FIKOLZA-1660 file (N, C-alpha, C; in steps of 0.1 Angstrom, whole numbers, plus 5000, padded with zeros to 4 digits):
% residues 72
   i   px   py   pz ch aa at
   1 7747 9715 4465  A  X  N
   1 7747 9705 4475  A  X CA
   1 7760 9699 4474  A  X  C
   2 7762 9689 4462  A  X  N
   2 7772 9680 4462  A  X CA
   2 7781 9684 4448  A  X  C
   3 7794 9688 4448  A  X  N
   3 7798 9691 4437  A  X CA
   3 7811 9681 4434  A  X  C
   4 7806 9668 4431  A  X  N
   4 7819 9658 4429  A  X CA
   4 7816 9654 4415  A  X  C
   5 7826 9654 4408  A  X  N
   5 7828 9648 4395  A  X CA
   5 7832 9636 4389  A  X  C
   6 7835 9628 4401  A  X  N
   6 7839 9613 4400  A  X CA
   6 7826 9606 4395  A  X  C
   7 7829 9592 4392  A  X  N
   7 7818 9583 4390  A  X CA
   7 7813 9579 4403  A  X  C
   8 7798 9579 4403  A  X  N
   8 7791 9577 4414  A  X CA
   8 7794 9563 4421  A  X  C
   9 7796 9554 4413  A  X  N
   9 7796 9539 4418  A  X CA
   9 7813 9535 4423  A  X  C
  10 7820 9547 4421  A  X  N
  10 7833 9546 4428  A  X CA
  10 7834 9554 4441  A  X  C
  11 7822 9559 4445  A  X  N
  11 7825 9565 4458  A  X CA
  11 7818 9555 4468  A  X  C
  12 7831 9555 4478  A  X  N
  12 7827 9545 4490  A  X CA
  12 7815 9549 4498  A  X  C
  13 7812 9562 4501  A  X  N
  13 7800 9564 4509  A  X CA
  13 7786 9562 4501  A  X  C
  14 7786 9565 4487  A  X  N
  14 7775 9562 4480  A  X CA
  14 7773 9546 4479  A  X  C
  15 7785 9540 4479  A  X  N
  15 7781 9525 4478  A  X CA
  15 7777 9518 4493  A  X  C
  16 7781 9524 4505  A  X  N
  16 7777 9519 4518  A  X CA
  16 7764 9523 4519  A  X  C
  17 7759 9536 4514  A  X  N
  17 7744 9541 4517  A  X CA
  17 7737 9532 4509  A  X  C
  18 7737 9531 4497  A  X  N
  18 7729 9521 4486  A  X CA
  18 7731 9506 4491  A  X  C
  19 7739 9501 4497  A  X  N
  19 7737 9488 4504  A  X CA
  19 7729 9489 4515  A  X  C
  20 7730 9499 4522  A  X  N
  20 7719 9498 4535  A  X CA
  20 7706 9499 4530  A  X  C
  21 7703 9507 4518  A  X  N
  21 7690 9509 4513  A  X CA
  21 7685 9497 4508  A  X  C
  22 7693 9488 4502  A  X  N
  22 7689 9475 4495  A  X CA
  22 7687 9464 4506  A  X  C
  23 7696 9466 4515  A  X  N
  23 7696 9454 4525  A  X CA
  23 7682 9457 4532  A  X  C
  24 7679 9468 4538  A  X  N
  24 7668 9471 4548  A  X CA
  24 7656 9471 4540  A  X  C
  25 7655 9474 4528  A  X  N
  25 7645 9472 4520  A  X CA
  25 7641 9456 4517  A  X  C
  26 7648 9450 4514  A  X  N
  26 7649 9437 4512  A  X CA
  26 7646 9428 4528  A  X  C
  27 7651 9432 4537  A  X  N
  27 7647 9428 4550  A  X CA
  27 7634 9430 4555  A  X  C
  28 7626 9442 4551  A  X  N
  28 7613 9446 4552  A  X CA
  28 7605 9433 4544  A  X  C
  29 7610 9432 4532  A  X  N
  29 7602 9420 4524  A  X CA
  29 7605 9408 4530  A  X  C
  30 7615 9407 4536  A  X  N
  30 7619 9390 4543  A  X CA
  30 7609 9389 4553  A  X  C
  31 7610 9398 4563  A  X  N
  31 7601 9399 4574  A  X CA
  31 7586 9397 4571  A  X  C
  32 7581 9402 4561  A  X  N
  32 7567 9403 4556  A  X CA
  32 7565 9390 4551  A  X  C
  33 7573 9381 4546  A  X  N
  33 7573 9369 4540  A  X CA
  33 7569 9358 4551  A  X  C
  34 7575 9362 4564  A  X  N
  34 7573 9352 4575  A  X CA
  34 7559 9356 4581  A  X  C
  35 7554 9369 4577  A  X  N
  35 7540 9371 4584  A  X CA
  35 7531 9365 4577  A  X  C
  36 7532 9364 4563  A  X  N
  36 7524 9358 4553  A  X CA
  36 7526 9341 4555  A  X  C
  37 7537 9339 4559  A  X  N
  37 7538 9323 4563  A  X CA
  37 7544 9316 4552  A  X  C
  38 7557 9312 4553  A  X  N
  38 7566 9304 4544  A  X CA
  38 7559 9290 4542  A  X  C
  39 7553 9286 4548  A  X  N
  39 7548 9271 4548  A  X CA
  39 7537 9271 4539  A  X  C
  40 7529 9282 4538  A  X  N
  40 7518 9283 4527  A  X CA
  40 7518 9286 4515  A  X  C
  41 7529 9296 4511  A  X  N
  41 7531 9301 4499  A  X CA
  41 7544 9297 4493  A  X  C
  42 7545 9294 4483  A  X  N
  42 7559 9292 4475  A  X CA
  42 7568 9304 4473  A  X  C
  43 7561 9316 4470  A  X  N
  43 7566 9327 4467  A  X CA
  43 7574 9332 4478  A  X  C
  44 7566 9332 4491  A  X  N
  44 7574 9335 4505  A  X CA
  44 7587 9327 4508  A  X  C
  45 7585 9315 4502  A  X  N
  45 7597 9306 4507  A  X CA
  45 7608 9309 4497  A  X  C
  46 7603 9312 4486  A  X  N
  46 7617 9318 4475  A  X CA
  46 7621 9330 4482  A  X  C
  47 7615 9338 4486  A  X  N
  47 7622 9351 4490  A  X CA
  47 7628 9349 4504  A  X  C
  48 7626 9340 4515  A  X  N
  48 7635 9337 4525  A  X CA
  48 7647 9329 4521  A  X  C
  49 7647 9321 4508  A  X  N
  49 7656 9314 4503  A  X CA
  49 7668 9325 4498  A  X  C
  50 7662 9334 4491  A  X  N
  50 7669 9346 4481  A  X CA
  50 7676 9354 4490  A  X  C
  51 7674 9355 4504  A  X  N
  51 7677 9364 4515  A  X CA
  51 7693 9360 4515  A  X  C
  52 7698 9350 4517  A  X  N
  52 7712 9345 4516  A  X CA
  52 7719 9349 4506  A  X  C
  53 7716 9348 4494  A  X  N
  53 7720 9355 4483  A  X CA
  53 7721 9372 4483  A  X  C
  54 7711 9379 4485  A  X  N
  54 7710 9391 4488  A  X CA
  54 7722 9395 4499  A  X  C
  55 7722 9389 4509  A  X  N
  55 7732 9393 4523  A  X CA
  55 7748 9388 4515  A  X  C
  56 7750 9380 4510  A  X  N
  56 7761 9377 4500  A  X CA
  56 7766 9392 4491  A  X  C
  57 7757 9393 4484  A  X  N
  57 7758 9406 4476  A  X CA
  57 7761 9418 4482  A  X  C
  58 7752 9420 4491  A  X  N
  58 7755 9433 4500  A  X CA
  58 7770 9433 4508  A  X  C
  59 7774 9422 4510  A  X  N
  59 7785 9420 4519  A  X CA
  59 7799 9422 4508  A  X  C
  60 7796 9419 4495  A  X  N
  60 7806 9421 4485  A  X CA
  60 7806 9435 4482  A  X  C
  61 7794 9444 4482  A  X  N
  61 7793 9458 4480  A  X CA
  61 7803 9465 4491  A  X  C
  62 7800 9461 4504  A  X  N
  62 7808 9467 4514  A  X CA
  62 7822 9463 4514  A  X  C
  63 7825 9451 4509  A  X  N
  63 7841 9450 4508  A  X CA
  63 7847 9459 4496  A  X  C
  64 7837 9460 4486  A  X  N
  64 7842 9470 4477  A  X CA
  64 7843 9483 4478  A  X  C
  65 7833 9488 4488  A  X  N
  65 7835 9504 4493  A  X CA
  65 7846 9503 4503  A  X  C
  66 7851 9495 4512  A  X  N
  66 7863 9494 4521  A  X CA
  66 7875 9494 4512  A  X  C
  67 7875 9486 4500  A  X  N
  67 7888 9486 4492  A  X CA
  67 7888 9499 4483  A  X  C
  68 7878 9507 4481  A  X  N
  68 7879 9518 4473  A  X CA
  68 7882 9530 4485  A  X  C
  69 7877 9529 4498  A  X  N
  69 7883 9537 4506  A  X CA
  69 7898 9538 4510  A  X  C
  70 7900 9527 4509  A  X  N
  70 7915 9523 4515  A  X CA
  70 7925 9528 4501  A  X  C
  71 7919 9529 4489  A  X  N
  71 7925 9534 4479  A  X CA
  71 7928 9549 4478  A  X  C
  72 7918 9554 4483  A  X  N
  72 7919 9569 4484  A  X CA
  72 7929 9576 4497  A  X  C
% end
């Protein structure tokens, strides 16, 4: 299937795909916490608050992928 010997974390396509998977998985958890109700449970409120940090992390991964793509 794939015959590439370089490091996987230096592959921009892999990084973008990984970021999409992480972001949308957390988006499902985020939306489910609204369904449960953030005003009722502390854990749901923490999930909603943590979403901003996950978003920043994913944006950094996108930036690194674009930087690695420009290097190639």
